[in-house]
BALOBA-1460 file (C-alpha; in Angstrom, 3 decimals):
// residues 110
<rec num="1" residu="m" x="12.678" y="-16.911" z="0.704"/>
<rec num="2" residu="r" x="15.428" y="-14.408" z="0.126"/>
<rec num="3" residu="y" x="15.069" y="-11.146" z="1.988"/>
<rec num="4" residu="s" x="15.372" y="-9.040" z="-1.195"/>
<rec num="5" residu="l" x="12.588" y="-11.058" z="-2.883"/>
<rec num="6" residu="a" x="10.387" y="-10.626" z="0.183"/>
<rec num="7" residu="m" x="10.982" y="-6.852" z="0.069"/>
<rec num="8" residu="l" x="10.003" y="-6.731" z="-3.619"/>
<rec num="9" residu="i" x="6.826" y="-8.723" z="-2.942"/>
<rec num="10" residu="l" x="5.924" y="-6.437" z="-0.034"/>
<rec num="11" residu="l" x="6.545" y="-3.334" z="-2.146"/>
<rec num="12" residu="f" x="4.366" y="-4.798" z="-4.913"/>
<rec num="13" residu="a" x="1.659" y="-5.612" z="-2.342"/>
<rec num="14" residu="a" x="1.767" y="-2.030" z="-1.010"/>
<rec num="15" residu="c" x="1.349" y="-0.736" z="-4.576"/>
<rec num="16" residu="l" x="-1.626" y="-3.064" z="-5.097"/>
<rec num="17" residu="e" x="-3.309" y="-2.071" z="-1.848"/>
<rec num="18" residu="t" x="-2.767" y="1.641" z="-2.422"/>
<rec num="19" residu="g" x="-3.859" y="1.342" z="-6.050"/>
<rec num="20" residu="g" x="-6.984" y="-0.596" z="-5.146"/>
<rec num="21" residu="d" x="-7.876" y="1.983" z="-2.511"/>
<rec num="22" residu="a" x="-7.330" y="4.776" z="-5.037"/>
<rec num="23" residu="l" x="-9.615" y="3.051" z="-7.555"/>
<rec num="24" residu="m" x="-12.336" y="2.755" z="-4.900"/>
<rec num="25" residu="r" x="-11.915" y="6.427" z="-4.091"/>
<rec num="26" residu="l" x="-12.245" y="7.330" z="-7.753"/>
<rec num="27" residu="g" x="-15.365" y="5.202" z="-7.895"/>
<rec num="28" residu="l" x="-16.925" y="7.040" z="-5.004"/>
<rec num="29" residu="r" x="-16.344" y="10.334" z="-6.822"/>
<rec num="30" residu="s" x="-17.442" y="9.134" z="-10.273"/>
<rec num="31" residu="p" x="-20.081" y="11.190" z="-12.082"/>
<rec num="32" residu="t" x="-22.015" y="8.159" z="-13.373"/>
<rec num="33" residu="h" x="-23.095" y="4.851" z="-11.890"/>
<rec num="34" residu="t" x="-21.445" y="3.022" z="-14.758"/>
<rec num="35" residu="r" x="-18.038" y="4.545" z="-14.068"/>
<rec num="36" residu="m" x="-18.566" y="4.027" z="-10.338"/>
<rec num="37" residu="g" x="-19.296" y="0.332" z="-10.914"/>
<rec num="38" residu="l" x="-16.276" y="-0.100" z="-13.174"/>
<rec num="39" residu="f" x="-13.941" y="1.576" z="-10.664"/>
<rec num="40" residu="f" x="-15.394" y="-0.546" z="-7.825"/>
<rec num="41" residu="l" x="-15.011" y="-3.730" z="-9.873"/>
<rec num="42" residu="l" x="-11.430" y="-2.929" z="-10.869"/>
<rec num="43" residu="g" x="-10.568" y="-1.757" z="-7.348"/>
<rec num="44" residu="g" x="-11.997" y="-4.955" z="-5.872"/>
<rec num="45" residu="m" x="-9.971" y="-7.077" z="-8.288"/>
<rec num="46" residu="v" x="-6.762" y="-5.187" z="-7.445"/>
<rec num="47" residu="l" x="-7.449" y="-5.515" z="-3.693"/>
<rec num="48" residu="a" x="-8.107" y="-9.244" z="-4.119"/>
<rec num="49" residu="l" x="-4.755" y="-9.568" z="-5.893"/>
<rec num="50" residu="y" x="-3.165" y="-7.632" z="-3.024"/>
<rec num="51" residu="g" x="-4.680" y="-10.105" z="-0.529"/>
<rec num="52" residu="y" x="-3.330" y="-13.046" z="-2.463"/>
<rec num="53" residu="t" x="0.092" y="-11.456" z="-2.925"/>
<rec num="54" residu="v" x="0.599" y="-10.666" z="0.743"/>
<rec num="55" residu="n" x="-0.803" y="-13.957" z="2.074"/>
<rec num="56" residu="a" x="0.425" y="-16.592" z="-0.424"/>
<rec num="57" residu="p" x="4.141" y="-16.689" z="0.486"/>
<rec num="58" residu="a" x="5.263" y="-18.764" z="3.434"/>
<rec num="59" residu="w" x="6.973" y="-16.078" z="5.461"/>
<rec num="60" residu="d" x="7.079" y="-14.596" z="8.937"/>
<rec num="61" residu="f" x="4.614" y="-11.824" z="8.177"/>
<rec num="62" residu="g" x="4.692" y="-10.674" z="11.820"/>
<rec num="63" residu="r" x="8.350" y="-9.725" z="11.358"/>
<rec num="64" residu="l" x="7.821" y="-8.238" z="7.921"/>
<rec num="65" residu="i" x="4.717" y="-6.226" z="8.786"/>
<rec num="66" residu="g" x="6.841" y="-3.272" z="9.881"/>
<rec num="67" residu="v" x="8.479" y="-3.080" z="6.452"/>
<rec num="68" residu="y" x="5.085" y="-3.484" z="4.807"/>
<rec num="69" residu="v" x="3.603" y="-0.610" z="6.803"/>
<rec num="70" residu="a" x="6.562" y="1.594" z="5.856"/>
<rec num="71" residu="f" x="6.181" y="0.667" z="2.171"/>
<rec num="72" residu="f" x="2.430" y="1.299" z="2.368"/>
<rec num="73" residu="f" x="2.946" y="4.713" z="3.942"/>
<rec num="74" residu="v" x="5.434" y="5.829" z="1.284"/>
<rec num="75" residu="v" x="3.431" y="4.511" z="-1.656"/>
<rec num="76" residu="a" x="0.182" y="5.950" z="-0.266"/>
<rec num="77" residu="q" x="1.728" y="9.396" z="0.084"/>
<rec num="78" residu="v" x="3.059" y="9.275" z="-3.482"/>
<rec num="79" residu="v" x="-0.299" y="8.164" z="-4.879"/>
<rec num="80" residu="s" x="-2.158" y="10.713" z="-2.809"/>
<rec num="81" residu="w" x="0.097" y="13.474" z="-4.115"/>
<rec num="82" residu="l" x="0.222" y="12.384" z="-7.772"/>
<rec num="83" residu="a" x="-3.344" y="11.117" z="-8.245"/>
<rec num="84" residu="f" x="-5.283" y="13.399" z="-5.909"/>
<rec num="85" residu="g" x="-3.066" y="16.487" z="-5.565"/>
<rec num="86" residu="q" x="-2.733" y="16.070" z="-1.789"/>
<rec num="87" residu="k" x="0.853" y="16.982" z="-0.950"/>
<rec num="88" residu="p" x="1.931" y="15.614" z="2.472"/>
<rec num="89" residu="s" x="2.516" y="18.221" z="5.169"/>
<rec num="90" residu="g" x="5.707" y="18.493" z="7.171"/>
<rec num="91" residu="m" x="4.074" y="16.754" z="10.136"/>
<rec num="92" residu="v" x="2.928" y="13.873" z="7.911"/>
<rec num="93" residu="l" x="6.475" y="13.518" z="6.595"/>
<rec num="94" residu="l" x="7.867" y="13.609" z="10.130"/>
<rec num="95" residu="g" x="5.434" y="10.923" z="11.225"/>
<rec num="96" residu="g" x="6.270" y="8.968" z="8.086"/>
<rec num="97" residu="a" x="9.968" y="9.112" z="8.943"/>
<rec num="98" residu="l" x="9.129" y="7.496" z="12.286"/>
<rec num="99" residu="i" x="7.019" y="4.839" z="10.530"/>
<rec num="100" residu="v" x="9.883" y="4.030" z="8.162"/>
<rec num="101" residu="a" x="12.393" y="3.933" z="11.039"/>
<rec num="102" residu="g" x="10.067" y="1.645" z="12.982"/>
<rec num="103" residu="g" x="9.666" y="-0.627" z="9.966"/>
<rec num="104" residu="c" x="13.432" y="-0.951" z="9.693"/>
<rec num="105" residu="i" x="13.723" y="-1.790" z="13.406"/>
<rec num="106" residu="v" x="10.935" y="-4.385" z="13.319"/>
<rec num="107" residu="s" x="12.408" y="-6.042" z="10.200"/>
<rec num="108" residu="m" x="15.768" y="-6.474" z="11.980"/>
<rec num="109" residu="a" x="14.218" y="-8.145" z="15.033"/>
<rec num="110" residu="g" x="14.344" y="-11.860" z="15.004"/>
């Protein structure tokens, strides 16, 4: 698998995982049981698609996990800020910079 395609799949998987988590969070805060159930159902479906997306390709996931964690961090911060109004602090951004740097280093190993 080409490296660029693997990166796109990992970015898509990070979006699915973050989105599924956000849907579950919305479900937990829903005012009615019906909305809660719908958010849980949709979140579960998105998380199942995430699981398939990240595990279906034949790749060295141990080497790519660093990139995935970096993608997940960035996407999670964006979703947290846009969907829940939780702007990341300076310390979170500093830690995130280390996560992204580590992801780059791990992806180059091999």
